[in-house]
N, C-alpha and C positions, 0 to 999 in steps of 0.2 A: 153719478158724478153730477157736480153743481157747478154752474157758471153764472156769470152776472152779465147784465146788459150795460152798455157804456152810455155816457151822455149823449152820444152820436146815434144810439139806436142799434148798436152793433152787438151781436152775441158771438162770442169766441168759442170754438170747438176745442175743449181739452187736449192738450199735447198728446196724451195718451191714445186717444180716439183718432187723431190725425195720423199718428205713427201706425196704429193698428190696421188702419184702413187704406193707408198710402194716399191720404189727401194732400194735394199740393195746393200752393197759391194760385188764385185765378179760376179754380174749378168752380163749376156752377151748380147750385142747388135749386130745388123747388120746394116752396113751403105751402103747406095747405092747413087751413084752419078746420080742425075736426070738430071742435065746439068751443063755446066760450072757455078761455084759459088752456085750451089744449090744442097743440099744433103737431104737424108731422113735416120732418125735414128729409128730403130724398135727393141724393146726389145724382146729377145729370150725367150720364155715360157719354162721353165723345164718340162721334161716329166712327165706323171701323175704320175708314181710311183718314183719319184725322192725321195730320202731319206727314201725308204721303207725298205731296208736292214738294214740301221743305226737304224731306228726305232725298227725293229724286234730284232736286236742283243742287244738293250738297255732295252729289256723286263726284268723286275725285277724278274719274276717268271721263273726260268731256267727248262727246261725238259717239258714245257707246249706242245711242239710239237712231236707228235708221227707219224712217217711215216706208211703209210698203204701199205700193201702188194698188189702188182699189178703184172700183167703179163708182161713179157719183150716182146719187139717188135721183138726179135730174134725168138720167137716161134709162130709168125703168118705166 
């Protein structure tokens, strides 16, 4: 596949690749210079718990979480 660089220095991934690999807007990539004129682009993976806090806050049932009593580390 072939793509072009814009006047702003942006390179667009072709739609077919974005669909095939489920690449969403805002995802981060690392670019590495292999040698003159040759580059490697790697998508950074989100942490395993990415979005967990938002998911928990969106829970429709409020008050489902009850903290348990535990000893403080100050008493150890």
